[in-house]
C-alpha positions as CSV (number, residue, x, y, z in Angstrom):
1,M,140.9,101.4,112.5
2,N,144.3,101.6,113.3
3,I,146.2,104.2,115.7
4,K,149.2,104.6,112.9
5,D,146.1,105.8,110.1
6,Q,145.3,108.5,113.2
7,K,146.1,111.9,113.6
8,Y,149.2,111.7,115.6
9,N,151.3,114.3,118.2
10,C,154.0,113.2,120.9
11,T,155.6,115.7,123.2
12,K,158.6,114.6,125.2
13,E,157.9,116.7,128.2
14,G,155.1,119.0,128.7
15,K,151.9,119.6,129.9
16,G,149.4,118.8,127.5
17,I,149.0,117.8,124.2
18,I,149.5,120.7,120.9
19,L,146.2,121.3,119.4
20,E,145.9,123.2,116.3
21,M,143.1,125.5,115.8
22,T,141.8,123.5,113.3
23,D,141.7,120.7,115.3
24,I,139.6,122.3,118.3
25,C,137.5,123.3,115.1
26,L,137.1,119.8,113.9
27,L,135.9,118.6,117.6
28,L,133.6,121.6,118.3
29,S,132.1,121.5,114.7
30,K,130.2,117.8,115.4
31,T,126.8,118.4,116.6
32,G,125.1,116.4,119.1
33,K,126.4,114.9,122.4
34,V,129.2,115.4,124.1
35,S,131.2,112.9,126.3
36,G,134.6,112.6,128.1
37,Y,136.5,111.2,131.1
38,T,139.5,111.7,132.3
39,N,141.9,109.4,135.3
40,I,144.9,108.1,136.2
41,I,145.3,104.8,137.0
42,N,147.9,101.5,136.0
43,I,148.2,100.4,132.9
44,E,147.2,97.1,133.4
45,Y,143.3,98.5,133.5
46,V,142.9,101.1,131.2
47,I,140.3,99.5,128.9
48,D,138.2,98.0,132.2
49,D,138.3,101.8,133.7
50,I,137.1,103.0,129.8
51,A,134.7,100.5,129.5
52,N,133.0,101.1,132.6
53,N,133.0,104.6,132.1
54,I,132.0,105.4,128.7
55,S,129.5,103.6,127.1
56,R,129.9,101.3,124.1
57,Y,127.4,103.4,122.0
58,D,128.9,106.5,122.7
59,L,132.0,105.6,121.4
60,Y,130.5,103.9,118.4
61,K,128.0,107.4,117.8
62,A,130.9,110.0,118.1
63,K,131.8,111.9,115.0
64,S,134.8,113.4,116.7
65,M,136.9,111.8,119.8
66,L,140.0,113.0,121.7
67,V,142.1,111.0,123.3
68,S,145.1,112.7,125.6
69,L,147.7,110.3,127.6
70,D,150.6,110.8,129.8
71,I,152.4,107.9,130.4
72,G,155.3,106.9,132.1
73,R,158.9,106.3,130.5
74,N,158.3,102.6,131.3
75,I,155.5,102.1,129.5
76,S,156.2,101.6,125.5
77,L,154.0,102.8,122.4
78,L,153.2,98.9,121.8
79,Q,151.4,98.6,124.9
80,I,149.8,101.8,124.3
81,N,148.8,100.4,121.0
82,N,147.3,97.1,122.4
83,H,145.3,98.8,124.7
84,M,143.7,101.7,122.4
85,Q,143.2,99.9,119.4
86,D,140.2,98.4,121.3
87,I,139.3,101.7,122.0
88,F,139.4,102.6,118.3
89,D,137.8,99.0,116.8
90,I,134.6,100.4,118.5
91,C,134.5,103.4,117.2
92,S,132.9,103.9,113.6
93,E,134.9,104.6,110.6
94,Q,133.9,108.1,110.4
95,C,135.2,108.7,113.1
96,E,137.4,111.9,113.2
97,I,140.3,110.8,116.0
98,L,143.0,113.1,117.4
99,F,145.5,110.9,119.2
100,G,148.4,112.6,121.4
101,I,150.9,111.4,123.7
102,I,152.7,113.5,126.7
103,Y,155.7,111.2,128.4
104,N,155.1,112.6,132.8
105,N,157.7,111.1,134.6
106,D,156.4,111.4,137.8
107,I,153.3,108.6,137.4
108,D,155.7,105.3,136.5
109,N,153.6,102.4,135.4
110,N,150.5,104.3,135.5
111,I,148.6,106.2,132.2
112,G,146.9,108.9,132.7
113,Y,144.5,109.8,129.9
114,K,141.3,111.8,129.0
115,I,139.2,111.0,126.1
116,L,136.4,113.5,125.0
117,L,133.9,112.4,122.3
118,T,131.7,115.0,120.0
119,G,128.5,114.9,118.0
120,I,127.5,111.5,119.5
């Protein structure tokens, strides 16, 4: 899976990504277990942090996933693509991924992330 193939939402400044009602319905329509994790960490450690806190099984079995990122101005979208591609590659082809980014001047080289998996 490629990030550019997924639904993408990017805001300049704000408190959270903007979800449409259809996005919320998509997440809630999947039957099964729900899992999630949130943290703020240096971008270099984000993949290890996710791997230590969300199982590969849950990532692969999820029918939908919401990924919301808060990124500092010093972090490029190329860095985000490189790191998130590792996560998206684990997901099944049927997983519907909602992905959004918010720029946050308060976190410099860190990344805040929230991941919600449904339909596991």
